[in-house]
C-alpha positions in Angstrom: -25.0 -27.6 12.9 -22.3 -29.7 11.4 -19.1 -27.9 10.0 -19.3 -27.7 6.2 -17.3 -26.5 3.6 -17.8 -23.7 0.9 -18.4 -24.4 -2.6 -14.5 -24.5 -3.4 -14.2 -26.7 -0.3 -12.0 -24.2 1.3 -13.2 -24.1 4.7 -16.3 -24.0 7.2 -19.2 -21.8 5.6 -21.1 -19.1 7.3 -24.7 -18.7 6.6 -24.5 -15.5 4.4 -27.8 -14.1 5.3 -26.8 -14.6 9.1 -23.7 -12.7 8.7 -25.5 -9.9 6.8 -27.7 -9.7 10.0 -30.7 -10.9 8.4 -33.4 -12.1 10.8 -33.5 -16.0 11.5 -37.0 -16.2 9.7 -35.2 -15.3 6.4 -32.7 -17.9 7.0 -35.3 -20.2 7.5 -37.1 -19.4 4.3 -33.9 -20.0 2.5 -33.6 -23.3 3.8 -37.1 -24.2 2.7 -36.7 -22.8 -0.6 -33.3 -25.0 -1.1 -35.2 -28.2 0.0 -38.4 -27.4 -1.8 -36.3 -27.0 -5.2 -34.4 -30.1 -4.5 -37.6 -32.2 -4.2 -39.1 -30.6 -7.3 -35.5 -31.5 -9.2 -35.5 -35.0 -7.9 -38.8 -35.6 -9.2 -38.1 -33.9 -12.7 -34.6 -35.2 -13.5 -34.1 -38.0 -10.7 -32.1 -38.2 -7.7 -28.7 -39.2 -9.0 -28.8 -36.7 -12.1 -29.4 -33.8 -9.9 -26.7 -32.0 -8.2 -26.0 -29.6 -5.5 -24.8 -27.0 -7.9 -28.0 -27.3 -10.1 -30.2 -27.2 -7.0 -28.4 -24.0 -6.0 -29.0 -22.2 -9.4 -32.6 -23.3 -9.5 -33.2 -21.8 -6.0 -31.3 -18.7 -7.0 -28.7 -19.1 -4.1 -24.9 -19.6 -4.2 -23.5 -22.9 -4.3 -21.7 -22.2 -0.8 -25.0 -21.1 0.6 -26.6 -24.3 -0.5 -23.6 -26.3 1.3 -24.2 -24.4 4.5 -27.9 -25.4 4.9 -27.4 -28.9 3.4 -23.7 -30.3 3.3 -24.6 -33.1 0.6 -27.6 -34.4 -1.5 -28.1 -37.0 1.3 -28.4 -34.2 3.8 -31.3 -32.9 1.8 -33.0 -36.1 2.0 -32.7 -36.0 5.9 -34.0 -32.6 5.7 -37.1 -34.2 3.8 -37.1 -36.9 6.4 -37.4 -34.5 9.5 -40.1 -32.5 7.5 -42.0 -35.3 6.8 -41.9 -36.5 10.2 -43.1 -33.4 11.5 -45.8 -33.0 9.4 -46.8 -36.6 10.1 -46.7 -36.3 13.8 -48.8 -32.7 13.6 -51.4 -34.4 11.3 -51.8 -37.4 13.1 -51.9 -36.1 16.7 -54.7 -33.8 15.2 -56.7 -36.6 13.8 -56.2 -38.7 17.1 -57.8 -36.5 19.4 -60.5 -38.0 21.5 -59.9 -41.4 20.0 -58.9 -44.3 22.4 -59.5 -47.6 20.5 -56.1 -48.8 20.1 -57.1 -50.2 16.3 -58.6 -47.2 15.2 -55.5 -45.3 16.6 -53.2 -47.2 14.7 -55.1 -47.2 11.6 -55.3 -43.1 11.7 -51.6 -42.9 12.2 -50.8 -45.2 9.2 -53.2 -43.7 6.9 -52.3 -40.1 7.8 -48.7 -41.0 7.1 -50.0 -42.4 3.3 -51.8 -38.8 2.8 -48.8 -36.8 4.0 -46.5 -38.8 1.9 -48.7 -39.0 -1.4 -47.1 -35.9 -3.2 -43.6 -37.6 -3.1 -44.7 -41.1 -4.4 -43.5 -40.6 -8.0 -40.0 -40.5 -6.9 -39.8 -42.2 -3.8 -38.3 -45.6 -5.5 -35.2 -43.1 -6.6 -34.9 -42.6 -2.6 -35.5 -46.1 -1.8 -32.3 -47.4 -3.9 -30.1 -45.4 -1.6 -32.0 -46.1 1.6 -31.7 -49.6 1.3 -28.1 -49.5 1.6 -27.5 -50.2 5.3 -24.3 -48.1 5.1 -26.0 -45.1 3.5 -27.1 -42.1 5.6 -30.4 -42.4 4.1 -31.1 -45.6 5.7 -34.1 -45.4 8.2 -31.6 -47.0 10.6 -28.7 -44.9 10.2 -27.6 -42.3 12.8 -28.3 -39.4 10.5 -32.2 -40.5 10.5 -32.2 -40.5 14.4 -34.2 -37.3 14.6 -37.0 -38.4 12.3 -36.9 -42.0 13.6 -37.3 -40.7 17.2 -40.3 -38.7 16.3 -42.1 -41.2 14.6 -41.3 -43.8 17.5 -42.5 -41.1 19.9 -45.8 -41.0 18.1 -46.2 -44.6 18.1 -45.8 -44.4 21.9 -48.8 -42.0 22.2 -50.7 -44.1 19.7 -50.3 -46.9 22.4 -50.2 -45.2 25.9 -53.2 -42.9 25.3 -55.3 -45.8 24.0 -57.7 -48.0 25.7 -55.0 -50.9 25.6 -52.3 -49.1 27.7 -53.7 -50.4 31.3 -53.4 -53.9 30.1 -50.3 -54.1 28.5 -47.0 -55.7 30.2 -45.0 -52.7 31.3 -41.7 -54.2 29.8 -43.6 -54.7 26.5 -45.0 -51.4 26.5 -41.4 -50.2 26.3 -40.6 -51.9 23.4 -44.0 -51.7 21.4 -43.2 -48.5 19.9 -40.1 -49.6 18.3 -42.0 -52.7 16.7 -45.1 -50.3 15.6 -42.2 -47.8 13.9 -40.8 -50.9 12.2 -44.5 -52.2 11.3 -44.9 -48.7 9.5 -41.4 -49.3 7.7 -43.1 -52.4 6.3 -46.0 -50.2 5.3 -43.5 -47.7 3.7 -41.9 -50.4 1.7 -45.1 -51.6 0.2 -46.3 -47.9 -0.5 -42.9 -47.5 -2.4 -43.6 -50.1 -5.0 -47.5 -49.6 -5.2 -48.7 -48.6 -8.6 -52.1 -48.7 -8.1 -54.2 -45.6 -8.6 -53.9 -43.5 -5.3 -51.7 -46.3 -3.7 -55.2 -47.9 -3.3 -53.7 -51.3 -2.6 -51.4 -49.9 0.2 -54.7 -48.2 1.8 -56.4 -51.7 1.6 -53.3 -53.3 3.0 -53.4 -50.9 6.2 -57.1 -51.7 6.7 -56.6 -55.5 6.6 -53.5 -55.5 8.9 -54.3 -53.2 11.5 -57.1 -55.0 13.3 -54.8 -58.1 13.4 -51.8 -55.9 14.8 -54.3 -54.7 17.3 -55.4 -58.3 18.3 -51.7 -59.2 18.7 -51.2 -56.4 21.0 -54.0 -57.0 22.9 -53.3 -60.8 23.3 -50.2 -60.1 25.0 -51.7 -59.4 28.4 -52.9 -62.9 28.8 -51.1 -65.4 31.1 -51.1 -68.1 28.6 -49.1 -65.9 26.0 -46.4 -64.7 28.6 -43.8 -67.3 27.6 -44.2 -66.0 24.2 -44.1 -62.2 25.2 -40.8 -63.0 27.2 -39.3 -64.5 23.9 -40.3 -61.9 21.9 -39.1 -59.2 24.4 -35.7 -61.0 24.6 -35.6 -61.0 20.6 -36.5 -57.4 20.3 -33.8 -56.5 22.8 -31.1 -58.6 21.1 -31.9 -57.7 17.5 -34.4 -54.9 16.6 -33.7 -52.3 19.3 -29.8 -52.1 18.7 -30.4 -51.9 15.0 -33.0 -49.4 15.2 -31.0 -47.2 17.6 -27.8 -48.0 16.0 -26.4 -49.2 19.3 -23.7 -51.7 19.1 -24.3 -55.0 20.8 -22.0 -55.8 23.9 
């Protein structure tokens, strides 16, 4: 874990519970308590008006302990991203069991994300104001977001490679498609953030309408007549999309 400061900024903080010999399970419970408290306060007061001190007080822990687990408010949101990615991956893989149709698998993956994210919709726009800044650690393209992003890309790789389309896809394109599918999901997330229909019904409809088109486009890539377009797309992705998604500097 990164070196963090105590509540006075005097030096590296140690986990008080671990120092006291308490089991790691208790330590994880404290971490989850701080994260749950932060999410509730963000919803009640807004992200910008919620301080780490207020979160610590509400959670019943010291400020130093709060800073041990989460070095800043941004790290709290990263904790939320990580947990969302884990919950989504588990729920999606359970729902995907026994399904091989690519369009169906993609639809299941996206609608499962919407279900997992539904409780947080009311204050998602507050996060977006910060995440939209390309230099913000809350950006989905940031280095700090790498664990959640990697987990999501891996899920999309399984969606593709365990589908009926897998044997028909160009090998090189198959390496890049999971990143493209993740970017497609980010587009869905953006639409969802600003969706104010009851139960985000329009976002669900959007997923249902666009998923078959995405599946057809992926399927068309195997035909020879489309190979020149596929090659151009692969080069475009390598030059622009993959370096941004992976935060890899271009040579």
